[in-house]
Structure formats: C-alpha cells, structure tokens
N, C-alpha and C positions, 0 to 999 in steps of 0.2 A: 779568571773568575767567570763563573757561569752566569747566564742571564737570569734575572730575577723575574718571577711571575707575579708582579704586583696586581695584575688584572684579576687574579683569583680571590683577592681580598677586598673587603668593603672599603669605601672611601674613608670611613671612620678609622678602620684599622690602619690604612695607609697613612692617614694624617697623624695618628699617634706615633707610628714608626718614624715619620718625617720629623716631628718635633723632638722625639727622643734622640734622633741623630744629631740635631742641632745642639741640644743640651748635653750630649755625651762627651764633649771635649771641653776642657777648661778654657782653652783659648777662645772658643766660640762664645762661651758664657761671658768671659771678660770683654770680648768685643761688643756683645749685645749690651752689657752693663755700661760700657763706656759710651756707646752711641746713644743709649737711652737718656744719658745725662747732658747731651749736647743738643743744641738747636739743629745743627747739621754738622757733618764733619767729612773730611776727605780721607782717602786711604793713608796718606802720609801722616796725618794726625794720629790715626789708629796705630800705625807702625811705631811712631814715637812713644805712644802711651803704653802699648802692650809689650813692646820690646822684641817682637819677632820680625823676620825679614818681610819685605814687601810681597814677594811671591807667596810666602806662607799665609800672610794676612789675606791676600787675594783669594787663595784657595778656600780659606775659611769663610770669607764673604760669599763665595759662590754657593757653598752649602746652605748658609743662612738665607741667601737670596732665593735659592731653589725652593725653600720652604715658604717663600712669600713674606718673610718677616721684615724685609727692607724696602724702602722707597728710595729712589735716587733721582737727582737732577744734575745737569751739568752746570758747573761754575767755571767758566773758561774752559780749560782742557781737562779739568778734574771732575770726577763724579762725586757728588756730595750725598752722603747716606743719612737717613733717619729711619726710625722704627715705623713699620706699618702697623699702627695701633689696631685697626680693624681686624687684620689677619691674626695678630697676637691674641686679641680677645676671642676670636673663633677657636684658636688652639686651646686657650684656657678652658673654654666651655667643653670641647671634645675631651680634653685630658681629665677635667673634673668629672664629667659624666662617666668616663671609664671607671674611675675609682668609686663613684657613687652607685653604679649599676652592677659592677662586678662583685660577685659573692665569693669571698675567699674561704675555702674550707680547708683549714690546715690545723695541725695539732697545737 
C-alpha cells in the first residue's frame, strides 16, 4: 500500500476522514456503543460483549484510539476504556459543519 499524503489536506478534511474510518466498520460502532454505556470497561469485557477475538477487538480499539475517541487508565494489568467526550464533541462539530457548509448540487 502506498504512502498517504495527509499533509496536503486540511485538518478539517483529515478529521472527517478519521471519524469516517472509525464509523465505517460495524464492529467499531458496536464497540463505541458498548463503551459509551459503561462507566469503564476492559478489553475482555468488550470481547465478551461483541463476540470477536481479543486481537480483533484490540485492532479496532487502536483505530478508535488513533482518532482520540478513547481515554484509558490502568486497573491492575488491564487497560480500562471510556469515551473521550471532548474529542467526540469536536468530531460532531466538524462533521456537522461539513454537511451544513457543503452545498450539494445534484439532480
């Protein structure tokens, strides 16, 4: 796979692409939905709830975390996840502004 030229795009455009990637997979949507309903949870809780393998869940968590949508702290040897509300709200604003400012000219 070739290198992506993210630097040629605006921060807004990159943010929209990043959030779209998070929501482009049903497993990531299910993971976010599950985490949002918990005070905090560990990867094994997510594995039990979603029904995918631990490595697969970890890969999806990496994509979600790269977008900044997760916060985590250690509880013993386990990382406990919760939603980064501030970052989620930032993404909501960017995504909403895209649809509010973009003029669609189609038939």
